[in-house]
PDB file of N, CA, C and O in Angstrom, chain B, residues numbered from 101:
ATOM      1  N   MET B 101      79.080 -99.825 152.014  1.00  0.00           N
ATOM      2  CA  MET B 101      78.684 -99.697 150.519  1.00  0.00           C
ATOM      3  C   MET B 101      77.022 -99.873 150.491  1.00  0.00           C
ATOM      4  O   MET B 101      76.888-100.989 149.988  1.00  0.00           O
ATOM      5  N   GLU B 102      75.901 -99.435 150.726  1.00  0.00           N
ATOM      6  CA  GLU B 102      75.052-100.662 150.607  1.00  0.00           C
ATOM      7  C   GLU B 102      73.976-101.035 149.168  1.00  0.00           C
ATOM      8  O   GLU B 102      73.747-100.195 148.298  1.00  0.00           O
ATOM      9  N   HIS B 103      73.580-102.018 149.158  1.00  0.00           N
ATOM     10  CA  HIS B 103      73.102-102.708 147.322  1.00  0.00           C
ATOM     11  C   HIS B 103      72.078-101.922 146.876  1.00  0.00           C
ATOM     12  O   HIS B 103      71.891-100.856 147.462  1.00  0.00           O
ATOM     13  N   VAL B 104      71.469-102.187 146.080  1.00  0.00           N
ATOM     14  CA  VAL B 104      70.695-100.939 145.106  1.00  0.00           C
ATOM     15  C   VAL B 104      69.125-101.626 145.888  1.00  0.00           C
ATOM     16  O   VAL B 104      68.195-101.108 146.507  1.00  0.00           O
ATOM     17  N   GLY B 105      69.405-102.795 145.530  1.00  0.00           N
ATOM     18  CA  GLY B 105      68.024-103.252 145.813  1.00  0.00           C
ATOM     19  C   GLY B 105      67.756-103.336 147.001  1.00  0.00           C
ATOM     20  O   GLY B 105      66.738-104.022 147.093  1.00  0.00           O
ATOM     21  N   GLY B 106      68.142-102.982 148.086  1.00  0.00           N
ATOM     22  CA  GLY B 106      67.930-103.059 149.444  1.00  0.00           C
ATOM     23  C   GLY B 106      67.133-101.656 149.801  1.00  0.00           C
ATOM     24  O   GLY B 106      66.101-101.388 150.416  1.00  0.00           O
ATOM     25  N   ALA B 107      68.675-100.503 148.728  1.00  0.00           N
ATOM     26  CA  ALA B 107      68.371 -99.113 149.453  1.00  0.00           C
ATOM     27  C   ALA B 107      66.559 -98.831 148.895  1.00  0.00           C
ATOM     28  O   ALA B 107      65.614 -98.259 149.439  1.00  0.00           O
ATOM     29  N   LEU B 108      66.711 -99.537 147.599  1.00  0.00           N
ATOM     30  CA  LEU B 108      65.066 -99.303 146.505  1.00  0.00           C
ATOM     31  C   LEU B 108      63.809-100.169 147.634  1.00  0.00           C
ATOM     32  O   LEU B 108      62.653 -99.751 147.696  1.00  0.00           O
ATOM     33  N   ARG B 109      64.142-101.017 148.203  1.00  0.00           N
ATOM     34  CA  ARG B 109      63.248-101.308 148.784  1.00  0.00           C
ATOM     35  C   ARG B 109      62.895-100.560 150.645  1.00  0.00           C
ATOM     36  O   ARG B 109      61.827-100.536 151.255  1.00  0.00           O
ATOM     37  N   ALA B 110      64.410 -99.997 151.118  1.00  0.00           N
ATOM     38  CA  ALA B 110      63.914 -99.075 151.676  1.00  0.00           C
ATOM     39  C   ALA B 110      63.221 -97.249 151.268  1.00  0.00           C
ATOM     40  O   ALA B 110      62.563 -96.425 151.903  1.00  0.00           O
ATOM     41  N   PHE B 111      63.672 -97.289 150.243  1.00  0.00           N
ATOM     42  CA  PHE B 111      62.652 -96.312 149.589  1.00  0.00           C
ATOM     43  C   PHE B 111      61.302 -96.397 149.752  1.00  0.00           C
ATOM     44  O   PHE B 111      60.543 -95.678 150.401  1.00  0.00           O
ATOM     45  N   LEU B 112      61.035 -97.631 148.897  1.00  0.00           N
ATOM     46  CA  LEU B 112      59.403 -97.334 148.935  1.00  0.00           C
ATOM     47  C   LEU B 112      59.026 -97.714 150.161  1.00  0.00           C
ATOM     48  O   LEU B 112      58.381 -96.817 150.704  1.00  0.00           O
ATOM     49  N   ARG B 113      59.203 -98.988 151.046  1.00  0.00           N
ATOM     50  CA  ARG B 113      58.981 -98.933 152.496  1.00  0.00           C
ATOM     51  C   ARG B 113      58.795 -96.987 153.060  1.00  0.00           C
ATOM     52  O   ARG B 113      57.751 -96.470 153.457  1.00  0.00           O
ATOM     53  N   GLY B 114      59.814 -96.473 152.945  1.00  0.00           N
ATOM     54  CA  GLY B 114      59.756 -95.838 153.611  1.00  0.00           C
ATOM     55  C   GLY B 114      58.189 -93.997 152.973  1.00  0.00           C
ATOM     56  O   GLY B 114      57.461 -93.205 153.571  1.00  0.00           O
ATOM     57  N   ALA B 115      58.516 -94.280 151.685  1.00  0.00           N
ATOM     58  CA  ALA B 115      57.053 -93.595 150.977  1.00  0.00           C
ATOM     59  C   ALA B 115      55.790 -94.658 150.857  1.00  0.00           C
ATOM     60  O   ALA B 115      54.888 -94.339 150.081  1.00  0.00           O
ATOM     61  N   GLY B 116      55.696 -95.676 151.451  1.00  0.00           N
ATOM     62  CA  GLY B 116      54.740 -96.031 151.551  1.00  0.00           C
ATOM     63  C   GLY B 116      54.269 -96.875 150.667  1.00  0.00           C
ATOM     64  O   GLY B 116      53.040 -96.857 150.730  1.00  0.00           O
ATOM     65  N   LEU B 117      54.947 -98.164 149.269  1.00  0.00           N
ATOM     66  CA  LEU B 117      54.354 -97.467 148.532  1.00  0.00           C
ATOM     67  C   LEU B 117      54.701 -99.738 148.602  1.00  0.00           C
ATOM     68  O   LEU B 117      54.164-100.525 147.821  1.00  0.00           O
ATOM     69  N   ASP B 118      55.961-100.246 150.065  1.00  0.00           N
ATOM     70  CA  ASP B 118      55.900-100.925 149.240  1.00  0.00           C
ATOM     71  C   ASP B 118      54.851-102.099 149.218  1.00  0.00           C
ATOM     72  O   ASP B 118      54.997-103.169 148.627  1.00  0.00           O
ATOM     73  N   LYS B 119      53.646-101.660 150.051  1.00  0.00           N
ATOM     74  CA  LYS B 119      52.320-102.213 149.321  1.00  0.00           C
ATOM     75  C   LYS B 119      52.121-102.519 147.809  1.00  0.00           C
ATOM     76  O   LYS B 119      51.940-103.605 147.257  1.00  0.00           O
ATOM     77  N   ALA B 120      52.185-101.538 147.405  1.00  0.00           N
ATOM     78  CA  ALA B 120      51.695-101.190 146.302  1.00  0.00           C
ATOM     79  C   ALA B 120      51.715-102.425 145.094  1.00  0.00           C
ATOM     80  O   ALA B 120      50.990-103.223 144.500  1.00  0.00           O
ATOM     81  N   VAL B 121      53.344-101.858 145.231  1.00  0.00           N
ATOM     82  CA  VAL B 121      54.485-102.816 144.464  1.00  0.00           C
ATOM     83  C   VAL B 121      54.605-104.805 144.386  1.00  0.00           C
ATOM     84  O   VAL B 121      55.025-105.528 143.482  1.00  0.00           O
ATOM     85  N   ALA B 122      53.980-105.176 145.875  1.00  0.00           N
ATOM     86  CA  ALA B 122      53.555-106.790 146.830  1.00  0.00           C
ATOM     87  C   ALA B 122      52.412-106.840 145.544  1.00  0.00           C
ATOM     88  O   ALA B 122      52.285-107.830 144.824  1.00  0.00           O
ATOM     89  N   ARG B 123      51.601-105.571 145.396  1.00  0.00           N
ATOM     90  CA  ARG B 123      49.925-106.058 145.338  1.00  0.00           C
ATOM     91  C   ARG B 123      50.241-106.293 143.466  1.00  0.00           C
ATOM     92  O   ARG B 123      49.955-107.385 142.975  1.00  0.00           O
ATOM     93  N   TRP B 124      50.703-105.418 142.770  1.00  0.00           N
ATOM     94  CA  TRP B 124      51.468-105.177 141.191  1.00  0.00           C
ATOM     95  C   TRP B 124      51.850-106.711 140.647  1.00  0.00           C
ATOM     96  O   TRP B 124      51.510-107.137 139.543  1.00  0.00           O
ATOM     97  N   ARG B 125      52.793-107.620 141.851  1.00  0.00           N
ATOM     98  CA  ARG B 125      53.472-108.232 141.444  1.00  0.00           C
ATOM     99  C   ARG B 125      52.745-109.609 141.626  1.00  0.00           C
ATOM    100  O   ARG B 125      53.270-110.547 141.026  1.00  0.00           O
ATOM    101  N   VAL B 126      51.778-109.839 142.256  1.00  0.00           N
ATOM    102  CA  VAL B 126      50.112-110.616 141.394  1.00  0.00           C
ATOM    103  C   VAL B 126      50.342-110.936 140.310  1.00  0.00           C
ATOM    104  O   VAL B 126      50.736-112.008 139.852  1.00  0.00           O
ATOM    105  N   VAL B 127      49.938-109.384 139.553  1.00  0.00           N
ATOM    106  CA  VAL B 127      49.697-109.566 138.286  1.00  0.00           C
ATOM    107  C   VAL B 127      51.263-109.678 137.870  1.00  0.00           C
ATOM    108  O   VAL B 127      51.562-110.837 137.582  1.00  0.00           O
ATOM    109  N   VAL B 128      52.373-108.718 137.764  1.00  0.00           N
ATOM    110  CA  VAL B 128      53.272-109.671 137.179  1.00  0.00           C
ATOM    111  C   VAL B 128      53.902-110.689 137.280  1.00  0.00           C
ATOM    112  O   VAL B 128      54.725-110.901 136.390  1.00  0.00           O
ATOM    113  N   GLU B 129      53.730-111.904 138.614  1.00  0.00           N
ATOM    114  CA  GLU B 129      54.590-112.571 138.399  1.00  0.00           C
ATOM    115  C   GLU B 129      53.301-113.593 138.155  1.00  0.00           C
ATOM    116  O   GLU B 129      53.592-114.739 138.498  1.00  0.00           O
ATOM    117  N   TRP B 130      52.114-113.474 137.709  1.00  0.00           N
ATOM    118  CA  TRP B 130      50.946-114.258 136.878  1.00  0.00           C
ATOM    119  C   TRP B 130      51.501-116.008 135.983  1.00  0.00           C
ATOM    120  O   TRP B 130      51.180-117.161 136.272  1.00  0.00           O
ATOM    121  N   ARG B 131      52.136-115.635 135.210  1.00  0.00           N
ATOM    122  CA  ARG B 131      52.583-116.213 134.922  1.00  0.00           C
ATOM    123  C   ARG B 131      54.160-117.729 134.820  1.00  0.00           C
ATOM    124  O   ARG B 131      54.520-118.742 134.220  1.00  0.00           O
ATOM    125  N   ARG B 132      54.567-116.621 136.095  1.00  0.00           N
ATOM    126  CA  ARG B 132      55.660-118.175 136.479  1.00  0.00           C
ATOM    127  C   ARG B 132      54.699-118.466 137.286  1.00  0.00           C
ATOM    128  O   ARG B 132      54.780-119.690 137.392  1.00  0.00           O
ATOM    129  N   ILE B 133      53.470-117.956 138.196  1.00  0.00           N
ATOM    130  CA  ILE B 133      53.221-119.003 139.184  1.00  0.00           C
ATOM    131  C   ILE B 133      52.629-120.101 138.451  1.00  0.00           C
ATOM    132  O   ILE B 133      53.044-121.255 138.340  1.00  0.00           O
ATOM    133  N   VAL B 134      51.241-119.375 137.803  1.00  0.00           N
ATOM    134  CA  VAL B 134      50.290-120.398 137.611  1.00  0.00           C
ATOM    135  C   VAL B 134      50.846-121.476 136.146  1.00  0.00           C
ATOM    136  O   VAL B 134      50.244-122.535 135.972  1.00  0.00           O
ATOM    137  N   GLY B 135      51.970-121.091 135.209  1.00  0.00           N
ATOM    138  CA  GLY B 135      52.534-121.828 133.997  1.00  0.00           C
ATOM    139  C   GLY B 135      51.772-120.865 132.976  1.00  0.00           C
ATOM    140  O   GLY B 135      50.925-119.973 133.016  1.00  0.00           O
ATOM    141  N   ASP B 136      52.754-121.727 131.794  1.00  0.00           N
ATOM    142  CA  ASP B 136      53.042-121.483 130.443  1.00  0.00           C
ATOM    143  C   ASP B 136      51.807-122.001 129.756  1.00  0.00           C
ATOM    144  O   ASP B 136      51.680-121.438 128.668  1.00  0.00           O
ATOM    145  N   GLU B 137      51.001-122.737 129.962  1.00  0.00           N
ATOM    146  CA  GLU B 137      49.725-123.523 129.164  1.00  0.00           C
ATOM    147  C   GLU B 137      48.804-122.441 129.818  1.00  0.00           C
ATOM    148  O   GLU B 137      48.615-121.491 129.058  1.00  0.00           O
ATOM    149  N   ILE B 138      48.279-122.355 130.841  1.00  0.00           N
ATOM    150  CA  ILE B 138      47.618-121.221 131.600  1.00  0.00           C
ATOM    151  C   ILE B 138      46.954-119.847 131.165  1.00  0.00           C
ATOM    152  O   ILE B 138      45.863-119.360 130.868  1.00  0.00           O
ATOM    153  N   ALA B 139      48.902-119.382 131.379  1.00  0.00           N
ATOM    154  CA  ALA B 139      48.790-117.781 130.825  1.00  0.00           C
ATOM    155  C   ALA B 139      48.788-117.368 129.311  1.00  0.00           C
ATOM    156  O   ALA B 139      48.684-116.294 128.717  1.00  0.00           O
ATOM    157  N   GLU B 140      48.933-118.551 128.975  1.00  0.00           N
ATOM    158  CA  GLU B 140      48.376-118.759 127.202  1.00  0.00           C
ATOM    159  C   GLU B 140      46.791-118.237 127.090  1.00  0.00           C
ATOM    160  O   GLU B 140      46.684-117.604 126.040  1.00  0.00           O
ATOM    161  N   HIS B 141      45.792-118.276 127.664  1.00  0.00           N
ATOM    162  CA  HIS B 141      44.513-118.157 127.505  1.00  0.00           C
ATOM    163  C   HIS B 141      43.832-117.642 128.238  1.00  0.00           C
ATOM    164  O   HIS B 141      42.611-117.690 128.093  1.00  0.00           O
ATOM    165  N   ALA B 142      44.603-116.778 129.580  1.00  0.00           N
ATOM    166  CA  ALA B 142      44.182-116.257 130.831  1.00  0.00           C
ATOM    167  C   ALA B 142      45.187-115.652 131.200  1.00  0.00           C
ATOM    168  O   ALA B 142      46.150-116.343 131.530  1.00  0.00           O
ATOM    169  N   GLU B 143      45.325-113.875 131.283  1.00  0.00           N
ATOM    170  CA  GLU B 143      45.614-112.714 131.565  1.00  0.00           C
ATOM    171  C   GLU B 143      45.976-112.372 132.572  1.00  0.00           C
ATOM    172  O   GLU B 143      44.978-111.693 132.815  1.00  0.00           O
ATOM    173  N   ALA B 144      46.662-112.228 133.545  1.00  0.00           N
ATOM    174  CA  ALA B 144      45.704-110.825 134.879  1.00  0.00           C
ATOM    175  C   ALA B 144      45.940-109.834 134.455  1.00  0.00           C
ATOM    176  O   ALA B 144      47.126-109.735 134.140  1.00  0.00           O
ATOM    177  N   TYR B 145      45.237-108.812 134.241  1.00  0.00           N
ATOM    178  CA  TYR B 145      45.544-107.780 134.019  1.00  0.00           C
ATOM    179  C   TYR B 145      45.225-106.370 135.439  1.00  0.00           C
ATOM    180  O   TYR B 145      45.960-105.393 135.584  1.00  0.00           O
ATOM    181  N   ARG B 146      44.354-106.579 136.036  1.00  0.00           N
ATOM    182  CA  ARG B 146      43.964-105.703 137.906  1.00  0.00           C
ATOM    183  C   ARG B 146      44.263-106.907 139.030  1.00  0.00           C
ATOM    184  O   ARG B 146      43.878-108.076 139.017  1.00  0.00           O
ATOM    185  N   PHE B 147      45.270-106.043 140.223  1.00  0.00           N
ATOM    186  CA  PHE B 147      44.647-106.587 141.682  1.00  0.00           C
ATOM    187  C   PHE B 147      44.229-105.354 142.423  1.00  0.00           C
ATOM    188  O   PHE B 147      44.882-104.322 142.579  1.00  0.00           O
ATOM    189  N   GLN B 148      42.852-105.685 142.915  1.00  0.00           N
ATOM    190  CA  GLN B 148      42.613-104.620 143.427  1.00  0.00           C
ATOM    191  C   GLN B 148      41.189-105.474 143.937  1.00  0.00           C
ATOM    192  O   GLN B 148      40.285-106.179 143.489  1.00  0.00           O
ATOM    193  N   ARG B 149      41.899-104.615 145.724  1.00  0.00           N
ATOM    194  CA  ARG B 149      41.150-105.074 146.864  1.00  0.00           C
ATOM    195  C   ARG B 149      40.597-106.983 147.783  1.00  0.00           C
ATOM    196  O   ARG B 149      39.873-107.515 148.624  1.00  0.00           O
ATOM    197  N   GLY B 150      42.049-107.294 146.350  1.00  0.00           N
ATOM    198  CA  GLY B 150      42.211-108.920 147.236  1.00  0.00           C
ATOM    199  C   GLY B 150      41.801-109.637 145.962  1.00  0.00           C
ATOM    200  O   GLY B 150      42.430-110.491 145.337  1.00  0.00           O
ATOM    201  N   MET B 151      40.851-109.213 145.764  1.00  0.00           N
ATOM    202  CA  MET B 151      40.290-108.817 143.785  1.00  0.00           C
ATOM    203  C   MET B 151      41.476-109.074 142.547  1.00  0.00           C
ATOM    204  O   MET B 151      41.883-108.124 141.878  1.00  0.00           O
ATOM    205  N   LEU B 152      42.125-110.924 142.267  1.00  0.00           N
ATOM    206  CA  LEU B 152      42.377-110.705 140.759  1.00  0.00           C
ATOM    207  C   LEU B 152      41.662-110.711 139.694  1.00  0.00           C
ATOM    208  O   LEU B 152      40.850-111.633 139.608  1.00  0.00           O
ATOM    209  N   TRP B 153      41.728-109.743 138.604  1.00  0.00           N
ATOM    210  CA  TRP B 153      41.249-109.898 137.133  1.00  0.00           C
ATOM    211  C   TRP B 153      42.051-110.585 136.429  1.00  0.00           C
ATOM    212  O   TRP B 153      43.277-110.590 136.546  1.00  0.00           O
ATOM    213  N   VAL B 154      41.097-111.492 135.298  1.00  0.00           N
ATOM    214  CA  VAL B 154      41.940-112.260 134.936  1.00  0.00           C
ATOM    215  C   VAL B 154      40.684-112.196 133.263  1.00  0.00           C
ATOM    216  O   VAL B 154      39.457-112.274 133.332  1.00  0.00           O
ATOM    217  N   ALA B 155      41.558-112.029 131.871  1.00  0.00           N
ATOM    218  CA  ALA B 155      41.346-111.710 130.714  1.00  0.00           C
ATOM    219  C   ALA B 155      41.293-112.908 130.013  1.00  0.00           C
ATOM    220  O   ALA B 155      42.203-113.176 129.229  1.00  0.00           O
ATOM    221  N   VAL B 156      40.416-113.621 130.170  1.00  0.00           N
ATOM    222  CA  VAL B 156      40.355-115.133 129.003  1.00  0.00           C
ATOM    223  C   VAL B 156      39.872-114.862 128.064  1.00  0.00           C
ATOM    224  O   VAL B 156      39.085-113.928 127.913  1.00  0.00           O
ATOM    225  N   GLU B 157      40.395-115.933 126.904  1.00  0.00           N
ATOM    226  CA  GLU B 157      39.971-115.868 125.857  1.00  0.00           C
ATOM    227  C   GLU B 157      38.510-116.275 125.696  1.00  0.00           C
ATOM    228  O   GLU B 157      38.014-115.502 124.876  1.00  0.00           O
ATOM    229  N   SER B 158      37.690-117.079 126.089  1.00  0.00           N
ATOM    230  CA  SER B 158      36.640-117.933 126.247  1.00  0.00           C
ATOM    231  C   SER B 158      35.871-118.158 127.138  1.00  0.00           C
ATOM    232  O   SER B 158      36.411-118.448 128.205  1.00  0.00           O
ATOM    233  N   SER B 159      34.329-118.130 127.117  1.00  0.00           N
ATOM    234  CA  SER B 159      34.090-118.773 128.032  1.00  0.00           C
ATOM    235  C   SER B 159      34.574-120.531 128.355  1.00  0.00           C
ATOM    236  O   SER B 159      33.981-121.424 128.961  1.00  0.00           O
ATOM    237  N   ASN B 160      34.950-120.524 128.155  1.00  0.00           N
ATOM    238  CA  ASN B 160      35.676-122.107 127.959  1.00  0.00           C
ATOM    239  C   ASN B 160      36.255-122.100 129.339  1.00  0.00           C
ATOM    240  O   ASN B 160      35.832-122.716 130.318  1.00  0.00           O
ATOM    241  N   TRP B 161      37.806-120.907 129.221  1.00  0.00           N
ATOM    242  CA  TRP B 161      38.682-120.784 129.874  1.00  0.00           C
ATOM    243  C   TRP B 161      38.186-119.702 131.002  1.00  0.00           C
ATOM    244  O   TRP B 161      38.900-119.129 131.824  1.00  0.00           O
ATOM    245  N   SER B 162      37.046-119.600 130.856  1.00  0.00           N
ATOM    246  CA  SER B 162      36.446-118.990 132.219  1.00  0.00           C
ATOM    247  C   SER B 162      35.795-119.990 133.476  1.00  0.00           C
ATOM    248  O   SER B 162      35.606-119.978 134.692  1.00  0.00           O
ATOM    249  N   GLN B 163      35.640-120.679 132.516  1.00  0.00           N
ATOM    250  CA  GLN B 163      35.188-121.736 133.018  1.00  0.00           C
ATOM    251  C   GLN B 163      36.061-123.236 134.653  1.00  0.00           C
ATOM    252  O   GLN B 163      35.935-123.790 135.745  1.00  0.00           O
ATOM    253  N   HIS B 164      37.069-122.954 133.068  1.00  0.00           N
ATOM    254  CA  HIS B 164      38.449-123.815 133.244  1.00  0.00           C
ATOM    255  C   HIS B 164      39.401-123.252 134.016  1.00  0.00           C
ATOM    256  O   HIS B 164      40.122-124.139 134.474  1.00  0.00           O
ATOM    257  N   ILE B 165      39.928-121.510 134.581  1.00  0.00           N
ATOM    258  CA  ILE B 165      39.543-121.148 135.924  1.00  0.00           C
ATOM    259  C   ILE B 165      39.165-121.085 137.532  1.00  0.00           C
ATOM    260  O   ILE B 165      39.679-120.903 138.636  1.00  0.00           O
ATOM    261  N   THR B 166      37.827-121.381 136.843  1.00  0.00           N
ATOM    262  CA  THR B 166      36.950-121.393 138.396  1.00  0.00           C
ATOM    263  C   THR B 166      37.210-123.028 138.890  1.00  0.00           C
ATOM    264  O   THR B 166      37.069-123.450 140.037  1.00  0.00           O
ATOM    265  N   PHE B 167      37.481-123.536 138.112  1.00  0.00           N
ATOM    266  CA  PHE B 167      37.849-125.295 138.418  1.00  0.00           C
ATOM    267  C   PHE B 167      38.738-124.889 139.277  1.00  0.00           C
ATOM    268  O   PHE B 167      38.742-125.207 140.466  1.00  0.00           O
ATOM    269  N   LEU B 168      39.952-123.792 138.448  1.00  0.00           N
ATOM    270  CA  LEU B 168      40.979-124.902 138.758  1.00  0.00           C
ATOM    271  C   LEU B 168      41.534-123.582 140.480  1.00  0.00           C
ATOM    272  O   LEU B 168      42.528-123.807 141.170  1.00  0.00           O
ATOM    273  N   LYS B 169      40.427-122.210 140.749  1.00  0.00           N
ATOM    274  CA  LYS B 169      40.983-121.407 141.285  1.00  0.00           C
ATOM    275  C   LYS B 169      41.153-122.202 142.506  1.00  0.00           C
ATOM    276  O   LYS B 169      42.355-122.463 142.556  1.00  0.00           O
ATOM    277  N   PRO B 170      40.381-122.869 143.812  1.00  0.00           N
ATOM    278  CA  PRO B 170      41.603-123.665 144.815  1.00  0.00           C
ATOM    279  C   PRO B 170      43.334-123.802 144.435  1.00  0.00           C
ATOM    280  O   PRO B 170      44.304-123.606 145.168  1.00  0.00           O
ATOM    281  N   ARG B 171      43.284-124.111 143.362  1.00  0.00           N
ATOM    282  CA  ARG B 171      44.743-124.761 143.074  1.00  0.00           C
ATOM    283  C   ARG B 171      45.755-123.265 143.156  1.00  0.00           C
ATOM    284  O   ARG B 171      46.752-122.955 143.808  1.00  0.00           O
ATOM    285  N   LEU B 172      44.865-122.539 142.081  1.00  0.00           N
ATOM    286  CA  LEU B 172      45.489-121.100 141.773  1.00  0.00           C
ATOM    287  C   LEU B 172      46.060-119.903 142.891  1.00  0.00           C
ATOM    288  O   LEU B 172      46.995-119.109 143.002  1.00  0.00           O
ATOM    289  N   LEU B 173      44.712-120.387 143.701  1.00  0.00           N
ATOM    290  CA  LEU B 173      45.009-119.285 144.979  1.00  0.00           C
ATOM    291  C   LEU B 173      45.467-119.402 145.892  1.00  0.00           C
ATOM    292  O   LEU B 173      45.643-118.570 146.783  1.00  0.00           O
ATOM    293  N   GLU B 174      45.998-121.425 145.787  1.00  0.00           N
ATOM    294  CA  GLU B 174      47.035-121.837 146.867  1.00  0.00           C
ATOM    295  C   GLU B 174      48.400-121.143 146.422  1.00  0.00           C
ATOM    296  O   GLU B 174      49.075-120.377 147.110  1.00  0.00           O
ATOM    297  N   ALA B 175      48.690-121.629 144.969  1.00  0.00           N
ATOM    298  CA  ALA B 175      49.956-121.856 144.207  1.00  0.00           C
ATOM    299  C   ALA B 175      50.203-120.049 144.602  1.00  0.00           C
ATOM    300  O   ALA B 175      51.397-119.756 144.671  1.00  0.00           O
ATOM    301  N   LEU B 176      49.287-118.954 144.838  1.00  0.00           N
ATOM    302  CA  LEU B 176      49.392-117.354 144.379  1.00  0.00           C
ATOM    303  C   LEU B 176      50.032-116.808 146.123  1.00  0.00           C
ATOM    304  O   LEU B 176      50.787-115.881 146.417  1.00  0.00           O
ATOM    305  N   ARG B 177      49.551-117.524 146.728  1.00  0.00           N
ATOM    306  CA  ARG B 177      49.207-117.019 148.027  1.00  0.00           C
ATOM    307  C   ARG B 177      50.633-118.237 149.298  1.00  0.00           C
ATOM    308  O   ARG B 177      50.941-118.197 150.489  1.00  0.00           O
ATOM    309  N   ARG B 178      50.939-118.873 148.426  1.00  0.00           N
ATOM    310  CA  ARG B 178      52.302-119.226 148.788  1.00  0.00           C
ATOM    311  C   ARG B 178      53.695-118.695 148.389  1.00  0.00           C
ATOM    312  O   ARG B 178      54.825-118.584 148.864  1.00  0.00           O
ATOM    313  N   GLU B 179      52.998-118.425 147.244  1.00  0.00           N
ATOM    314  CA  GLU B 179      54.372-118.085 146.258  1.00  0.00           C
ATOM    315  C   GLU B 179      54.304-115.901 146.827  1.00  0.00           C
ATOM    316  O   GLU B 179      55.140-115.137 146.343  1.00  0.00           O
ATOM    317  N   LEU B 180      53.816-115.670 147.269  1.00  0.00           N
ATOM    318  CA  LEU B 180      52.735-113.848 147.245  1.00  0.00           C
ATOM    319  C   LEU B 180      52.375-113.590 148.320  1.00  0.00           C
ATOM    320  O   LEU B 180      51.545-112.726 148.604  1.00  0.00           O
ATOM    321  N   PRO B 181      53.275-114.705 149.487  1.00  0.00           N
ATOM    322  CA  PRO B 181      52.614-114.408 151.373  1.00  0.00           C
ATOM    323  C   PRO B 181      53.117-113.383 151.578  1.00  0.00           C
ATOM    324  O   PRO B 181      53.793-113.472 152.603  1.00  0.00           O
ATOM    325  N   ASP B 182      53.172-112.086 150.998  1.00  0.00           N
ATOM    326  CA  ASP B 182      53.407-110.641 151.785  1.00  0.00           C
ATOM    327  C   ASP B 182      51.375-110.123 150.833  1.00  0.00           C
ATOM    328  O   ASP B 182      51.075-108.943 151.011  1.00  0.00           O
ATOM    329  N   VAL B 183      50.512-110.812 150.166  1.00  0.00           N
ATOM    330  CA  VAL B 183      49.896-110.059 149.987  1.00  0.00           C
ATOM    331  C   VAL B 183      48.893-110.714 149.631  1.00  0.00           C
ATOM    332  O   VAL B 183      49.027-111.736 148.959  1.00  0.00           O
ATOM    333  N   GLU B 184      47.274-110.090 150.147  1.00  0.00           N
ATOM    334  CA  GLU B 184      46.138-110.925 150.874  1.00  0.00           C
ATOM    335  C   GLU B 184      44.891-111.538 149.665  1.00  0.00           C
ATOM    336  O   GLU B 184      43.726-111.167 149.809  1.00  0.00           O
ATOM    337  N   ILE B 185      45.261-112.464 148.530  1.00  0.00           N
ATOM    338  CA  ILE B 185      45.068-112.059 147.396  1.00  0.00           C
ATOM    339  C   ILE B 185      43.507-113.077 148.008  1.00  0.00           C
ATOM    340  O   ILE B 185      43.656-114.001 148.808  1.00  0.00           O
ATOM    341  N   ARG B 186      42.251-112.720 147.511  1.00  0.00           N
ATOM    342  CA  ARG B 186      40.650-113.375 148.125  1.00  0.00           C
ATOM    343  C   ARG B 186      40.125-114.032 147.713  1.00  0.00           C
ATOM    344  O   ARG B 186      39.530-114.923 148.318  1.00  0.00           O
ATOM    345  N   ASP B 187      40.135-113.798 146.096  1.00  0.00           N
ATOM    346  CA  ASP B 187      39.720-114.430 145.712  1.00  0.00           C
ATOM    347  C   ASP B 187      40.192-114.790 143.512  1.00  0.00           C
ATOM    348  O   ASP B 187      41.372-114.958 143.203  1.00  0.00           O
ATOM    349  N   ILE B 188      39.164-114.826 142.495  1.00  0.00           N
ATOM    350  CA  ILE B 188      40.224-114.979 141.232  1.00  0.00           C
ATOM    351  C   ILE B 188      38.363-114.229 139.891  1.00  0.00           C
ATOM    352  O   ILE B 188      37.195-114.610 139.828  1.00  0.00           O
ATOM    353  N   ARG B 189      38.886-113.498 139.407  1.00  0.00           N
ATOM    354  CA  ARG B 189      37.250-113.584 138.792  1.00  0.00           C
ATOM    355  C   ARG B 189      38.106-113.043 137.958  1.00  0.00           C
ATOM    356  O   ARG B 189      39.167-112.451 138.157  1.00  0.00           O
ATOM    357  N   CYS B 190      37.094-113.514 136.280  1.00  0.00           N
ATOM    358  CA  CYS B 190      37.222-113.951 134.965  1.00  0.00           C
ATOM    359  C   CYS B 190      36.652-112.534 134.111  1.00  0.00           C
ATOM    360  O   CYS B 190      35.706-111.837 134.479  1.00  0.00           O
ATOM    361  N   VAL B 191      37.237-112.382 133.253  1.00  0.00           N
ATOM    362  CA  VAL B 191      36.182-111.670 131.951  1.00  0.00           C
ATOM    363  C   VAL B 191      36.433-111.769 131.144  1.00  0.00           C
ATOM    364  O   VAL B 191      37.625-111.532 130.948  1.00  0.00           O
ATOM    365  N   VAL B 192      35.448-112.272 129.732  1.00  0.00           N
ATOM    366  CA  VAL B 192      36.107-112.632 128.524  1.00  0.00           C
ATOM    367  C   VAL B 192      35.868-111.137 127.283  1.00  0.00           C
ATOM    368  O   VAL B 192      34.964-110.369 126.952  1.00  0.00           O
ATOM    369  N   ARG B 193      37.547-111.437 126.896  1.00  0.00           N
ATOM    370  CA  ARG B 193      38.043-110.388 125.962  1.00  0.00           C
ATOM    371  C   ARG B 193      38.551-111.055 125.421  1.00  0.00           C
ATOM    372  O   ARG B 193      38.777-112.230 125.712  1.00  0.00           O
ATOM    373  N   ARG B 194      39.052-110.125 123.929  1.00  0.00           N
ATOM    374  CA  ARG B 194      40.189-111.023 123.189  1.00  0.00           C
ATOM    375  C   ARG B 194      41.830-110.909 123.632  1.00  0.00           C
ATOM    376  O   ARG B 194      41.862-109.861 124.277  1.00  0.00           O
ATOM    377  N   ARG B 195      42.689-111.260 123.615  1.00  0.00           N
ATOM    378  CA  ARG B 195      43.739-110.506 123.480  1.00  0.00           C
ATOM    379  C   ARG B 195      44.036-109.553 123.478  1.00  0.00           C
ATOM    380  O   ARG B 195      43.174-109.169 122.688  1.00  0.00           O
ATOM    381  N   GLY B 196      44.855-108.249 123.807  1.00  0.00           N
ATOM    382  CA  GLY B 196      45.329-107.081 123.504  1.00  0.00           C
ATOM    383  C   GLY B 196      44.214-106.303 124.038  1.00  0.00           C
ATOM    384  O   GLY B 196      44.533-105.165 124.381  1.00  0.00           O
ATOM    385  N   ALA B 197      43.083-106.597 124.186  1.00  0.00           N
ATOM    386  CA  ALA B 197      41.723-105.575 124.007  1.00  0.00           C
ATOM    387  C   ALA B 197      41.552-105.163 125.304  1.00  0.00           C
ATOM    388  O   ALA B 197      40.639-104.389 125.591  1.00  0.00           O
TER     389      ALA B 197
END
């Protein structure tokens, strides 16, 4: 009997969806990878063509993320080696907007 997780991975791979799921993991895993302190002020919301879009609560946080970008990219690439993450872009907006 095959484990459900293995069957699901095989289905996703066969349907050509495994790469799309891997890319979505960048958004889903953001908090775990960057930590609660950053995630409280900066929320990943879209990953498209190697670009991770992050909503930040202020221009100060946008600048802070830009300063931390090399370390954040390194951590994201280490944790998600199957996803090509080229850059992080910030957009200032209120939470839930």
